[in-house]
C-alpha positions, 0 to 999 in steps of 0.5 A: 670128139672132145669139145674142149680140145676143139675149142682150145685149138680154135683159139689156141693163141689166146688160150696159151697166152692166158696159160702163160699169164696164169703160170707166171702167177703160180710161179710167184705163189710157188716162189713165195712158198720156197722163200718161206722154206728157205728162211726157215732152213737158213735160220736153223742151218747152223743149229742143225749142222753144228750138231750140239746137244746143249747150247750154253749162253749168257744168263737170261739171254736167248743167244747167240742168234736171237740176241747178243750173248757173251760167256767166258771162254773158261765155260768150255773147261767147266762143261768138260768136267761135267759127267756125261759130256763127251765134248765142249767147244767154243762158238763165236758168231757176229756180222760185219760189213766191209768194202771189197773191190769197191763194193759192200761185202756183208758176211756173218762170221762163224768162229770154229774151235781150232784145232778140234773143228777145222770145218771138214763138215762144211759142204765145200765145193771148191778148195779145202777146209782150214789147215792152219790156225790163222789167216784162212777163211772158208766162205760161202759162194754168195759172197762172190769170193773165189779161192785164193782171194785175199781180204783185209779184216781189221789189221790182218789179211786173210786168204780164202781157202774154200768155198761152200754152198747154201751156208747162209745166216738167218738174215740171208748173209753168206757165212764165213768160217775162220778160227775162233782166235781170228774171229775174235781178232776181227770182232774186237779190232780197234784202231790205234788211237782208240787203243792208245786212249784206252791205255791212257784211261787205265793209267789215269784210273790207276793214278787216282786209286790207292793202289796206284799211289802206293805202288807206282810201278803198277802204273807201267802195267796200264800201258800193256796190251789187255792180254798182258794184264792178269786181271783182265780176262780173255775175250768172251765167246758167243756160246759153248756147244756141248755134245753128250756121250750116248745114253746120257740123260740130257736133263740131268746134265742140263740141270747141273749146268743151269746151277751155274749163276752166269749161264743159261742152257738150251737144247738144240730143239729149244735153240731152233724154236728160239730162232723161228719165234725170234729173228725170223718170225715176222719174215715168216708170217709176212711171207705166209700172208703174201702166199695166202693173198696170192692164192686168193688172187689166183682164184679170182683171176682164174674165175674171171678168165674162165667166166670170160671164156664161157661168155665167148662161147654162149652162142655155141653153148646155146646151139649145142643145147638146141641140138640136144646136148646134155647138161653134163656135156656142157659141164664137162666142156667148161671143167675140162678147159679149166683143168687144161688151163690149170695144168699147163699153168702149173707145168709152166710155173714149175719149169720157169721157177727152176730157171728163175729162182736161182737168181733170187737174193734169198734162197728158194727151196721147193720141196715135194710136199710143196709141189703136191700142195700146189697141185692140189690147190690148182685143182681146187682153183680150177673147180672153184674158178670154173663154177662161175662159168658153169653157172652162166653156161647152165642158164643159157637157153637154146632159143638164145641161138636165134638172138 
């Protein structure tokens, strides 16, 4: 005869309600851990997926994710000329927010080095990768767009040709992939009046300079588009990604590039560390603190629950002692109920979380290591939480049954 099972069956309704409440609390603990893992995964997603050995960014910056970075596009050609470099490609990223179908649409745009990079490496679940150099977008499903949708960005209209899954920025915004030319057109788009004023400003500055006075024909060039003026360079990019040939010494290539006065070079591991210690550091620490607090609250709640359950059985425990029950039987009664309560709560937390977490605004990643850690934590909580009830049960005297 198992006393714990008989006691649970006697008060089944209250026991199950208690297990459900504790299971919801454990689900939040599990969810906090999953959000923590999701933040880390989202922050390092592009660094891992782009698979670059070196990141060339603006001098003395921590870009392109931790802060703004601007490098000349010709750095790509310079990088290709370095011995040991197998491939170099430009990289552009920036975040925009627009109105689409009367709702705000916030996305992190990533420019792909067309035609070398068409986005075949993306986890596309619908549609296809980029097939032409302009006016196509591969968007993440969290943006709420569908294949065939059209969205106006700047002065052009773009068509959604593919949908990806779990491609998010460090801030949780869905990623939208287009060619670098299109991403720069969106990034540096200006209204017509701003363009007209800029050209008038150029003409005014030229008129006030010596060269404008001696060569009046140059004033006409001030009205040309920026791309048509030789002294104005092409739009800058966020970074240049470098892939090395197998067997090449990374530090040797890096030291060569670090000799260039306008750039700083990071390895993929350093870029990942910059992300984790920069944009997402506070969020990671805050989630970690909430996780610790929830574990402590769970321990307190379980202790109070088990202590209350023990108080309800004081008369029965006294009767058992009067009948000659050993202390280990009373100890087993309390511990078995504690582990049964923790086990049911753990199972409920897992299955409820599997159905609830997909609706969270941030990605929740539950790993096997996390499940093992939580099961060990629940076991410790069961032992620690039942200690107060065990202490009370051990102090019950057999003659209290007559009270």
